[in-house]
C-alpha positions, 0 to 999 in steps of 0.5 A, spaced: 164 671 672 160 673 665 153 672 665 152 667 660 158 663 663 155 663 669 148 661 667 151 656 662 154 653 668 148 653 673 144 649 667 149 644 667 150 643 674 142 642 675 142 637 670 149 633 672 149 633 680 156 630 683 156 629 690 163 633 692 165 628 697 163 622 693 170 619 691 171 620 683 177 617 680 180 617 673 182 610 671 182 604 675 188 605 679 188 612 679 188 617 685 181 621 687 180 627 683 176 634 685 169 632 682 167 640 682 173 641 678 171 636 673 164 639 673 167 646 671 171 643 665 165 639 663 160 645 663 164 648 657 160 649 651 159 653 645 152 656 643 150 660 638 148 666 642 155 666 645 158 667 638 161 674 637 163 673 629 157 672 624 156 664 622 157 663 615 151 660 611 150 656 605 149 662 601 156 664 603 158 657 601 158 659 594 164 664 594 168 660 599 168 653 596 174 655 592 178 656 598 177 649 601 178 644 595 185 642 597 189 642 604 196 642 601 199 649 598 203 649 592 209 649 596 207 643 600 205 646 606 199 643 610 193 648 609 187 649 613 181 649 608 177 653 611 182 659 613 178 664 610 172 663 614 172 668 619 167 665 624 167 660 629 161 656 627 157 653 621 150 656 622 146 651 618 143 644 621 147 640 616 154 641 614 155 640 606 158 633 605 164 637 601 166 641 607 166 634 611 170 631 606 175 637 606 175 636 613 177 629 613 182 630 608 186 635 612 186 631 618 189 625 614 194 629 611 196 632 618 196 625 621 201 623 615 206 629 616 206 628 624 204 621 626 210 617 624 209 610 627 202 612 628 200 613 621 203 607 619 199 603 623 193 607 621 193 606 613 191 599 613 184 600 617 178 600 612 177 607 609 172 610 614 175 607 620 182 610 618 179 617 616 176 617 623 182 615 627 186 621 623 180 626 625 181 623 633 189 623 632 189 631 629 185 633 635 190 629 640 196 632 636 193 639 637 191 639 644 198 637 645 201 642 641 198 647 645 199 645 652 207 643 650 209 646 644 208 653 640 202 652 636 197 657 637 190 655 636 185 660 633 178 661 635 175 667 631 172 672 635 175 671 642 180 675 645 185 670 647 187 670 655 184 677 655 177 674 654 172 675 660 170 667 659 177 665 659 179 669 665 173 666 669 174 659 667 182 660 669 180 663 676 175 658 677 180 652 675 186 656 679 181 656 685 179 649 685 186 646 683 189 650 689 196 650 685 200 655 682 202 654 674 209 651 673 210 655 667 211 663 666 205 666 668 203 670 661 205 663 657 200 659 662 194 664 661 195 664 654 195 656 653 190 655 658 185 660 654 187 656 648 185 650 651 178 653 654 176 655 647 179 648 644 174 645 649 168 650 646 170 647 639 169 640 642 162 642 645 160 643 637 161 635 636 156 634 641 151 639 640 147 642 634 153 647 632 159 645 627 166 648 628 169 651 622 175 648 625 176 642 620 179 638 626 172 639 629 168 638 623 171 631 622 171 630 629 163 631 629 162 626 624 166 621 627 163 622 634 156 621 631 158 615 627 161 611 633 158 614 639 164 616 642 163 619 649 165 626 650 168 625 657 174 621 654 175 628 650 174 632 656 179 628 660 185 629 655 184 636 655 184 636 662 190 632 662 194 637 658 191 643 663 194 639 668 201 639 665 200 647 666 200 646 674 204 640 675 211 638 674 212 633 679 208 626 681 209 624 688 206 617 688 204 612 682 197 613 683 197 620 681 201 619 675 196 613 673 191 619 673 195 623 669 196 617 664 189 615 664 187 622 661 192 623 656 193 616 654 188 611 656 182 615 653 186 615 647 185 607 647 178 608 649 176 612 643 180 608 638 176 601 640 170 605 639 172 606 632 175 599 631 169 596 634 170 591 639 167 585 643 166 584 651 165 591 652 167 591 660 173 587 658 175 591 652 175 597 656 179 595 661 185 592 656 184 599 652 186 603 659 192 598 660 194 599 653 194 607 654 198 606 661 203 602 658 205 606 652 205 613 656 209 610 661 214 608 656 214 615 653 216 617 660 222 613 661 224 614 654 223 622 655 227 623 662 232 627 660 228 631 655 223 632 661 228 634 666 231 640 661 224 643 662 224 642 670 219 636 669 219 629 673 214 624 671 217 618 675 214 618 682 218 621 687 216 616 692 218 610 688 225 614 686 226 615 693 226 607 695 232 607 690 236 613 693 234 617 687 233 625 689 230 630 684 237 633 684 239 626 681 234 626 676 236 633 673 244 631 673 243 628 666 247 622 663 250 622 670 244 619 673 247 612 669 252 612 675 247 612 680 247 605 684 239 606 684 238 607 677 239 601 674 234 597 679 229 602 679 229 602 671 228 594 672 222 595 676 219 600 672 220 596 666 217 590 669 211 594 671 210 597 664 210 590 661 205 588 666 200 593 663 203 591 656 201 584 657 194 586 659 193 590 653 195 584 649 189 581 651 185 587 647 187 584 640 182 578 640 176 582 642 177 587 636 175 585 629 180 582 625 181 588 620 182 593 625 187 589 629 193 591 625 193 598 628 193 597 635 198 591 634 203 595 631 203 600 636 204 595 641 209 592 638 213 599 636 213 600 644 215 594 646 221 594 642 223 601 645 221 598 652 226 592 651 231 597 648 231 601 654 231 595 659 237 592 656 241 598 656 240 599 663 236 605 663 241 609 658 236 614 655 241 619 655 246 617 650 241 618 644 234 618 643 231 611 644 227 609 637 227 604 632 230 605 625 226 605 619 228 598 617 227 596 624 220 599 624 219 595 617 221 589 620 216 589 626 211 592 622 211 586 617 211 581 622 205 584 625 201 585 619 202 578 617 200 575 624 194 580 625 191 580 618 192 573 615 193 568 621 189 571 627 182 568 629 
């Protein structure tokens, strides 16, 4: 292990001690997780001493400023406003407001292009909240693109999967997770290295450094404005890492922990940005909101996941209905299985229980912020209802709402939560 990584880990562990045999859960209903593994993940930090490339300074800003005046190219492509800055961190104590504004503009444009339903719900938020939600969405989007797509994240000065720090991190995670990759080894090492450096960028949102990645520059401002805990951000990246190790879930408790990481943490961050009353209850309902949305995604994407050799539905629950892994891989033929429709009915009932709990969040949010989560809940409720009515036919075509249906649902939600909610 490189000396600076080892020293950093030791310093972190001196400050934050977790008892290894003390139960540690992610989410109210999740299974126990390895506390040592959580320590290793949370200890990743970027320091000025570890930076190989020179930091850009205020003196150099004058020559670089022309490069980040816009985030859309003449051909309509999304452009990183800081792509000409060949350094991972901004060296000054304070980032110029011009750069922060450009970073937020980048995140909002990315969200507008890639978020679909989500952006529609975001755009009616007050400006500061909208910008912050877009910065957070961009963070989530890029983490998912790294883990589950072909996006290649750049960290100036790093050596990718051959970087000594990335290698040390990977080896420690593999040892603690006691699991083998579920994707091809080279791809696994590359993606895990990218997520490692993604964590390093995240650490700059919580220390005196500032990443020159526009997503993390905007995120740093959002974190400072709303006091968002790093744990939620780290947990989301951990969920993406877990996808590199796991393609089967034996129990619902195991699946719940995964859903908490990749979805409930999103709800928890969002309510910090929205503002909320009754902290304990709001967080409980926000957790349920994420679970309901992710469980809906999972049942909708059964066929797509099976094509990638992934089964997120708990094997233990499937077995009760006589459904095997082979059945799950059979595509449309699964509709003919006598256990599929009753399984879907039970599954949807479980999702609706979390959704109904999530609805209790809305009265705890400021009136001007309710539309955004209410619209998302309404979109997903419509998708779930369609899946349930079809008996679980997620194979004939992808279950989604048409543009007209989205507008109809959104209009009803907007009127209710912007003008008639108290």
